[in-house]
C-alpha positions in Angstrom: -7.5 -4.0 -18.9 -5.8 -1.3 -16.9 -5.4 -2.3 -13.2 -4.7 -0.8 -9.9 -2.8 -2.8 -7.3 -3.2 -2.0 -3.5 -0.5 -3.2 -1.1 -2.6 -4.4 1.8 -2.2 -5.5 5.4 -5.0 -6.9 7.5 -5.6 -8.7 10.7 -6.9 -12.2 10.3 -9.7 -13.8 12.4 -7.0 -15.5 14.5 -5.0 -12.4 15.1 -2.5 -13.1 12.4 -1.1 -10.4 10.1 -1.9 -10.9 6.5 0.1 -9.2 3.7 -1.4 -9.3 0.2 -2.2 -7.3 -2.9 -5.7 -6.5 -4.0 -5.8 -6.1 -7.8 -8.8 -4.3 -9.2 -9.8 -2.4 -12.3 -8.2 1.0 -12.5 -10.2 3.7 -10.8 -11.9 1.4 -8.3 -12.7 3.3 -5.1 -10.4 2.6 -2.1 -13.4 1.8 0.1 -14.3 -1.1 -2.2 -10.8 -2.4 -2.0 -10.8 -2.2 1.8 -14.2 -4.1 1.8 -12.7 -6.9 -0.3 -9.6 -7.0 1.9 -11.8 -7.3 5.0 -13.8 -10.1 3.5 -10.6 -11.9 2.6 -9.1 -11.4 6.1 -12.3 -12.8 7.8 -13.4 -12.3 11.3 -15.5 -9.5 12.7 -14.4 -6.0 11.5 -10.7 -6.7 10.8 -8.3 -3.8 10.7 -7.2 -3.1 7.1 -4.5 -0.8 5.6 -4.4 -0.5 1.8 -2.1 1.7 -0.2 -2.2 2.2 -4.0 1.0 1.1 -5.6 2.6 3.2 -8.4 3.4 0.2 -10.5 1.0 -2.7 -10.9 3.9 -4.7 -12.4 5.2 -5.1 -8.8 2.2 -7.2 -7.9 3.3 -10.4 -9.7 -0.1 -10.6 -11.4 -0.3 -13.9 -13.2 -2.7 -14.9 -16.0 -4.8 -16.8 -13.4 -5.1 -13.5 -11.3 -6.2 -11.6 -14.4 -8.9 -14.3 -15.1 -10.0 -14.0 -11.5 -10.1 -10.2 -11.8 -12.3 -10.4 -14.9 -14.6 -13.0 -13.4 -15.2 -11.5 -9.9 -13.9 -7.9 -10.2 -10.9 -8.4 -8.0 -8.0 -10.7 -7.4 -5.9 -11.4 -4.2 -2.2 -11.9 -4.6 -0.9 -13.3 -1.3 2.6 -11.9 -0.4 3.3 -13.9 2.8 1.7 -16.6 4.9 -0.1 -15.7 8.1 2.1 -14.5 10.9 0.9 -14.6 14.5 1.1 -11.3 16.4 3.6 -11.2 19.3 1.8 -11.0 22.7 
């Protein structure tokens, strides 16, 4: 399966900044990726920024992520833990 990997930042329900990759089948529309990212971030209408990576190999996609991708159409690869925004 050929995949696309989106480097993604979103605001969590608690105001935290989330950094993760959304891995999808190649050619998936960016709007769908942003919708998946917003659901993962939680809260009401979280802000999401997603950018397609050139190399999906940078995503550290494991066999488990590939299984998840085949099962539900996407996989989330968390890059960092939640970080609280400075006030």
